[in-house]
N, C-alpha and C positions, 0 to 999 in steps of 0.2 A: 624727565618725569613721566615717560610714557606709561610706566606701570601704574601711575595714579589716574590714568584716564578713565578706567571703568568706574561706573557709579559705586559698585560694591566696595572696591579698593579705596576709592576716594572717601567714601563714608567712614571706613575704618580709620583712615588717616585723620580726618577731621575730628572724630570722636576722641582720638588720643591727643591731638595737638591744640584743641580749642582752648584748654586751660593749661597754660605753660607752667604754672607753679605745680599743678598736680602732676603734670608729665615729668617735671624734674624730680619730684619726690618718688614717682614710680620707677624712673630710670635708675635712681640711686639705690632703691630697694633690690631691683634685679641685678645691678652691678655688684652689690654686696654678696648676693648669692653666687655669682660668677666668680668673684674674687675668692670666696671660700672654697669652691670646687677647684679652682686653679691651684690654691695653696696646698690642698690635700694631695692632689695628683703630683704637684711639684715636689713635695717632701718625699712621697713614695718613690718617685723615679729618681730623685737626688740620691737616696740611700741605695737604690738598686744600681744606678749608674756608678755611684762611688765604689761599689763592691766589684764591679767588672772593669773599671777604668784601667787598672794595671794590665789586665788581660788584653783589653782592646789595644793597648800600645805595644804588645809583644811583636817583635820583628820576625814573625814566624807564621807559616800557614798551618803547621801541625804541632800539637803539644803532647808531650809524654808526662805522665804523672804515676805515682804509686797507685796500685789498684784499690787500695783502701783509703785513698785521699778523696773525700767526697766534696770538699770545699777548699778553696785556696787558703783560707786562714787556719786550717788544721795542719799541724806540724806532722808531716809524713813523707819521708824521702825514699829514694831508690838508688841503687848503685850507679855510679857514673859510667860504669862499663856498658850500660845499656845505650848510652849516647854514642859510644865508640862503635857499637854493633849497628846503630841506626845509620851512621855515616857510611856503612858498607852497602846499604840498600840503594839500588839504581833509582835516580831521580832526586836524591838528597844532596843538597849543596853543602850544608853545615848543620851541626847540632850543638846549640849553646846551652851550658848549664846555668840555671838561676838559683840563687840561694836566698832564703828568707829567714828572718828571725824577729820575733815580737814578744818573746817571753823573758829571755835573759837581757834584752836590750834596754836597760835602765838609762835614761838620758837626764843629765843633771848639770846645772850651772855651778861651777866651783864655789862661787860666793853665795849661792842660794841655799838657805837652810831648810827649805821645805823637802818633802819626800820626793825622790826621783820619779820620773814618769816613763812609762813604757813608750817606745817609738818603734815603728816597723823599719827594719833594716832590709834593704834590697841590695844584692851584691852579684857581681858578675866580672868577667875579664874585661877591662876597659878597652882592650884591643878588638873586642868583638862587638858588632852593632846589635846589641840584645834588644834595646828598647827604642821605639820610634818617638823619642822626646828630643826636639831640636836642641834644647839647652844642654842635655846630657851628652849628645853626640859632639857638640862644640867644645865641652869641657872634659871630655873623657881623659885627655892626657894628664890633667891635674890629679886624677884619682890614682895615678901610678905612685905618687909620693906616699911615704909612710904616714899612717894615722891621719888620714884625710877623708872628707866625705862631702857630698853635696846635700843640701837640705831643701825640703819642699817648702816653698813660699806659702802654699795653701795650708800648711799645718796650723793647728789651733794656736791661739795667742799665748797659751801657757808655754809654748816652745819659743817664743819671741825673745830676741830678735832673730829673724830668719834672714840672715844676710852673710855675705862673704867676710871672712876675717875673724869671726868669733871663735873662742875656744870653749869647749865643753868637756864633760865627762861622759863616756859611754861604756857600760859594763866595767866601771871603775878604772877606766884607762883614759888618758887625755887624748882628745881628738880635735882636729882643726877643720873648720868649715871652709872650703875653698871656692864655693859657688852655690848657686841655687838653681831650681827647676820648678815646674809646676805639674803636680799630679792630682792632688786633692785627697781629702780624708774619705773614710767610708765608715760603715756600720761598726767595724771592729777597732780600726786604727785612727788615732787623732793626729798623727804626724808620720812623716816618711823621711828617711835619708837613703842615699845611695853611696856605696863604697866599692872598692875593688875586691875581688875574691881573696887576694893575698892578704889585705887588711882584715877581711872577714874572718880568716883563719887565725889571725892573731887575737882578735877581740872575742871570738867565740870558739875556743879550741874544744875539741871533743875530749872526754875523759880517757884515761889509759893510753894517751898519746896517739890515739887514732886520728887519721887525716880527715878533718871535717869537710874538705872539698871533694872527697870520694863519695859523699852522700848528697845527691841532688834534690832539691825541693820540686823544681819543674824543669823539664827539658824542652827547648825551643828548637823545632826543626825547620830550617829554611830550605825550601825547595828550589830545584833548578827552574829556569825560565821555561814556561809552558807546561810544567808538571801539574797533574790534576791532584788537588789535595785529598779528595775522597779515595782515589786510587792508591795514593801514597799511604794513606792511613791504613788501608787494607793490607798492603805490602808490609808495612812496619808491624802491624798487629801479628801477621803470620811469622815474621822473622824474629821478634823479640819474645823472651820468656813471659809467662803469664803473671809475673809479679808486678807488671806495669800495664797501664791502659793508654791507648792512643786515641786522641780526639783531633778533630780539626779545630782551629781557633774559634770558629763560629759556634761549633757544638759546645765548646768549653764556656763561651759566653752565655749561651742559652741555659746550660746546666746551672751555672753560678746564679743567674738571675732567678731561675725556677726555685732553687734552694731557699733563697732569702724571701721570695715571695710566698712560698708554700709552707715552709717549715719554721719561719720566724713570724712573730706577731705583727710585724710592720704592714704586711699586706692586708690583714683584716682591719687593723686600726685605721689606716688611711683610706681604705676602701669604704669603711663605715663613715669616716668623716666626709668623703665625697657624696655619699648617699644622704647624709644629713643636710649638706649644702643644697643638694637637689630638692629635698623635701622642703627646706626653708624657702627656697626660691619659688616653689610651686605654690606654697601657702601665700607668699607675698603677691605673686601674680594673680592668684585666684581672688584675693581681696581687692586688687586694683580692678580687674575686669568685673567682678560682681558689683562693685560700687558704681562703675561706669554704666553697667546695664540698668542698675536701679535708678540712676539719675536720668537715664534716657528712656525709661520704660514707656512713657507716653508717645515718644517718637516712634519706638519700635511698634506700638500698637497702631499708630497712624499708618505706618508702612504696610502693616498687615491689612488694614482697612482698604487700602488703595490697590491691594492685590499682590503684595510681596509674600512669598512662601517662607516657611520656617527654614527651609534649606538655605535660601539666600541670606536670611538674617543670621543664621548660624555661622556661615562663611564669614560675615563681617566681624563676629566676635573672634573667630579663629585667626583671622588676618590681624586683628588688634594684638592678639597674643604673639604672632609672628613679629610684628613691628616692635613690640616691647622686648622681645628676645634680642633683636638686632640692636635697639637703642641701648639696652643694658649691657650687652656683650662687649661693646667697644670700650667704654670706660673701665669695665672689669678687667679687660685684657691689658689696658694701659697701666692700671694700678698693679696688676700681677707682674708686669714686665719690670716695674720700678722695685717692687718688693723682692723679686727674684734676684735682681742685681745687688741689692743691699745685703740680702741673706747670703749670697755666694761670697761676697767680700768679707762678711763678718764670720761665716762659719766654715768656709772652705768647701762646703758641699756643692756638687755640680748642679745647680738649679738651671735647667735648660728649657726654654720655651720652643720646642720643635714644632714644625708644621703639622705633624700628625697629632700632637697633644692639643694644639690650638683648635684643630678641626674636631677633635673628640669633645672638647668642652663646648664648642659652638653647637654641635649636634645635641648634646645634653641640654643646653640652654633652650634650644628651640623646642625640643620634645617637652621639657618642663613647662614652658609657656603655653604650648598647644594643648597639653593635658589639662592645664588650669582652664583653658578656654572651653574644653569639652565639659568640664565640671560645671561651668557657668551657663552652658546652653539651655538648661532647663528653665531658667528664669526668662530667657528670651522666648522660648517656644510656648511658655505659659501666658505670655502677654495677651490679654483679651481686650480688643477695642471696646466691647460693650461695658466691661468693668471699669476701664480707664476713663471713659467719657460718660 
C-alpha cells in the first residue's frame, strides 16, 4: 500500500472508504456504466467479427474476387480460369475455388410445416485444405459422400438440432448431416453448412446446363514458403485480367470490417450506445463526488485554513475519481465477461473480450470519472473557511 502513503492519496482513499454502504452503492453505479459500455462495444465487435470470421479462416495469404464484389455477402463470381492463370505465377503454391450460396439455399426439416429458412452454404473440394477449421479438416473425407454436409453448431436455434445424423431438406433435395463445426453467425447469415463442390453443383445447378463450378465466388491463393503476400499481390494483379481484384487476406478483412462499420447502421447505433453509457457513468460519478464534497465541505475549508492550496485539494477529488473508476471497472468487467459468455452461447455471435477492448473501456472509465471530478472542483475551490466557520 505504498501508494497510499502520501497524505493527499490517503485522504482521497479515506473519503471514499469511510462509509462502506455509500461506497458499495457508488461502485455499483460506476459498474453499471462500465457494463453498459462493454455491452455496446461487445455487440458492435461481435457483428463485425462475425462478418469477417470466414475470411479470417481462409487458408490463404492472397484472395481473388470479382472486381465488382464489394462485400462477401454480395453474389458476384468470376471465371475459374483466373485461378488456373494464378497458378502459373511464380511464388503461388495453389489456388483454391470457394463457392457460396445464401439465396437459393432453403433449409427445412421434412416434418416441419413452417416456412423454410435460408442458410449459407460454403462449398469447396474436400481434398483441398481451404479453411483453417480443425473440425472441417478432420471430417473432410465425409463430405465426399453424395448429399452430405457439415453444419455449424453456432447456427441459431431455428436450425436445431445441429448434430451428426440428422436428415434435412436443402433446396428441395434431401441432405444428410455427417458432422459439425464451429464458425458462428454474422450480420447477414443465421446459420452455415459446408459441403463438397460436387454436391454443391447438384443442389444449385446453373440454368441452361452451364457448369456452376466454373464460376467462383472467392479464389484463395496459397503462397509458397517465404513468399511475400504484397509482392505476390502485385504480380497477380499484373498477370490477371481486370475483371478480378487481388487483395491480401488482411486487406480483405479490413475492407469487410470497414464496409459494415461505415455503410451499415450498426456502427452508429452501437457507437451512440457507448457514448450514452459514458454520459450515464459521468453523471453518476459526478453525483457521487459532488455529494462527497458537500458532506466534507467543512473539512476542506479547515484544510484551506491551515495552508492547503486549491491545487492540492483538487488533486484529492481527482484521485477519488480515479479510485472510483478502478473500483467500478472490476465488477463491470466481471459482469460483462459472464454476459458475453451467455450471449455467445445463446446467439452464436462471437462475443470476445480481447485485451485491446478491455483496455479501451478501462481508459474510457478513467476519463469518465476524472472528467466528473473536474466538474466537481468548483465546489472545493469555492470552500471559504470564513463562511463555513
